[in-house]
C-alpha positions as a printed NumPy array, in Angstrom:
array([[131.082, -11.737,  -6.906],
       [132.958, -11.118, -10.142],
       [130.504, -13.314, -12.02 ],
       [127.553, -11.362, -10.605],
       [129.16 ,  -8.066, -11.666],
       [129.822,  -9.428, -15.169],
       [126.18 , -10.518, -15.444],
       [124.967,  -7.136, -14.201],
       [126.928,  -5.256, -16.858],
       [126.227,  -7.583, -19.803],
       [123.416,  -6.73 , -22.19 ],
       [122.643,  -9.78 , -24.335],
       [119.45 ,  -8.187, -25.68 ],
       [121.459,  -5.36 , -27.223],
       [123.506,  -7.889, -29.204],
       [120.476,  -8.49 , -31.42 ],
       [120.087,  -4.847, -32.413],
       [120.994,  -3.851, -35.951],
       [122.116,  -0.398, -34.718],
       [122.022,   1.812, -31.609],
       [119.067,   3.939, -32.715],
       [116.538,   1.96 , -30.601],
       [118.662,   2.595, -27.5  ],
       [118.59 ,   6.372, -28.044],
       [115.047,   7.172, -29.188],
       [113.12 ,   6.598, -25.981],
       [114.774,   9.412, -24.033],
       [113.761,  12.298, -26.315],
       [110.263,  10.858, -26.696],
       [109.774,  10.889, -22.928],
       [111.56 ,  14.211, -22.365],
       [109.78 ,  16.155, -25.113],
       [106.335,  14.911, -24.135],
       [107.113,  15.683, -20.486],
       [108.322,  19.168, -21.445],
       [105.051,  19.947, -23.217],
       [103.098,  18.67 , -20.218],
       [105.205,  20.709, -17.759],
       [104.895,  23.891, -19.797],
       [101.129,  23.56 , -20.13 ],
       [100.727,  22.646, -16.455],
       [102.895,  25.596, -15.436],
       [100.96 ,  27.95 , -17.704],
       [ 97.53 ,  26.836, -16.483],
       [ 98.56 ,  26.668, -12.794],
       [100.668,  29.861, -13.064],
       [103.669,  28.115, -11.509],
       [107.113,  29.353, -12.536],
       [108.77 ,  26.238, -11.14 ],
       [106.88 ,  24.098, -13.677],
       [107.856,  26.464, -16.489],
       [111.532,  26.27 , -15.512],
       [111.311,  22.47 , -15.287],
       [109.656,  22.465, -18.692],
       [112.436,  24.571, -20.163],
       [115.252,  22.308, -18.967],
       [113.331,  19.182, -19.946],
       [112.77 ,  20.697, -23.403],
       [116.49 ,  21.453, -23.755],
       [117.445,  17.884, -22.789],
       [114.736,  16.503, -25.078],
       [115.96 ,  18.603, -28.009],
       [119.52 ,  17.348, -27.48 ],
       [118.193,  13.806, -27.328],
       [116.133,  14.363, -30.471],
       [119.269,  15.501, -32.299],
       [121.058,  12.329, -31.183],
       [118.08 ,  10.171, -32.174],
       [117.864,  11.83 , -35.594],
       [121.597,  11.416, -36.155],
       [121.586,   7.726, -35.19 ],
       [118.455,   7.152, -37.272],
       [119.918,   8.795, -40.359],
       [123.094,   6.766, -39.906],
       [121.135,   3.516, -39.449],
       [118.499,   3.982, -42.17 ],
       [120.484,   2.698, -45.166],
       [121.41 ,  -0.54 , -43.393],
       [118.165,  -1.399, -41.657],
       [116.709,  -4.655, -42.949],
       [113.314,  -3.659, -44.292],
       [111.534,  -4.583, -47.482],
       [111.455,  -1.736, -50.022],
       [107.676,  -1.536, -49.604],
       [108.082,  -0.924, -45.853],
       [110.764,   1.691, -46.448],
       [108.387,   3.506, -48.8  ],
       [105.284,   3.208, -46.63 ],
       [106.785,   3.731, -43.176],
       [110.477,   4.648, -43.019],
       [110.21 ,   7.661, -45.325],
       [107.356,   9.152, -43.28 ],
       [109.086,   8.327, -39.988],
       [112.268,  10.034, -41.142],
       [110.544,  13.21 , -42.38 ],
       [108.383,  13.615, -39.283],
       [111.172,  12.959, -36.8  ],
       [113.574,  15.346, -38.531],
       [110.807,  17.966, -38.276],
       [110.435,  17.153, -34.55 ],
       [114.184,  17.517, -34.   ],
       [114.23 ,  20.897, -35.762],
       [111.072,  22.127, -34.022],
       [112.262,  21.013, -30.581],
       [115.625,  22.725, -31.132],
       [113.918,  25.952, -32.21 ],
       [111.574,  25.86 , -29.209],
       [114.467,  25.111, -26.849],
       [116.475,  28.057, -28.179],
       [113.411,  30.303, -27.898],
       [112.838,  29.127, -24.322],
       [116.481,  29.722, -23.37 ],
       [116.367,  33.218, -24.859],
       [113.109,  34.07 , -23.051],
       [113.748,  32.087, -19.848],
       [111.667,  30.103, -19.159],
       [108.775,  30.981, -21.504],
       [108.313,  33.814, -23.999],
       [106.265,  36.769, -22.777],
       [105.534,  37.782, -26.379],
       [104.255,  34.943, -28.505],
       [103.47 ,  32.759, -25.502],
       [100.355,  31.346, -27.194],
       [102.343,  30.488, -30.318],
       [105.047,  28.85 , -28.19 ],
       [102.505,  26.711, -26.327],
       [100.711,  25.796, -29.557],
       [104.023,  24.783, -31.138],
       [104.694,  22.52 , -28.143],
       [101.376,  20.773, -28.834],
       [102.243,  20.474, -32.522],
       [105.651,  19.032, -31.598],
       [104.018,  16.491, -29.268],
       [101.502,  15.452, -31.935],
       [104.207,  15.061, -34.59 ],
       [106.348,  13.145, -32.126],
       [103.516,  10.717, -31.387],
       [102.842,  10.151, -35.104],
       [106.52 ,   9.695, -35.952],
       [107.033,   7.328, -33.022],
       [104.034,   5.308, -34.227],
       [105.711,   4.839, -37.61 ],
       [108.883,   3.746, -35.811],
       [106.972,   1.362, -33.592],
       [105.237,  -0.2  , -36.584],
       [108.582,  -0.803, -38.262],
       [109.922,  -2.501, -35.128],
       [106.891,  -4.509, -34.041],
       [105.199,  -5.232, -37.37 ],
       [108.29 ,  -5.604, -39.573],
       [111.117,  -6.491, -37.144],
       [113.227,  -3.445, -38.021],
       [115.052,  -3.514, -34.691],
       [116.482,  -7.018, -34.604],
       [116.768, -10.526, -35.923],
       [113.709, -12.171, -34.337],
       [112.297, -13.432, -37.641],
       [113.242, -13.727, -41.282],
       [113.721, -10.576, -43.308],
       [112.419,  -8.805, -45.232],
       [108.715,  -8.746, -44.429],
       [106.64 ,  -7.061, -47.131],
       [104.374,  -4.143, -46.223],
       [100.699,  -4.821, -45.558],
       [ 97.926,  -2.531, -44.324]])
């Protein structure tokens, strides 16, 4: 029984991570995209319950985005990437995801102040949610390329791998 519990609470895959950033990033990605979907669904269907769900999901996503940005900024100097990859991918990833964190925080504060969606500027708010989702997708793509094309998240192959189109 004790052995089964020890196996259940061991995470050997996490031992290969260079930092905790990959463990944090997936939550805000899912939450912020879900928030945009809930807000738009609530707006189109005229359902307050969806708008309220969107607001709380946006707040949680913004908090997660702050944590993801903080862990990413902390991890960036030590991540094993070739200088060409840092120039081509990491710099863009960092700029876009910092913008997403700031934008999601601003939208979350606006939503909290207006509860659950602004009456004035509603179109701007909804458009900014779409912009946030688009930026998030682009920034996550840069992150995914660093992990899957250049092994930024672990020690699966030799480092560094030079950038290629």
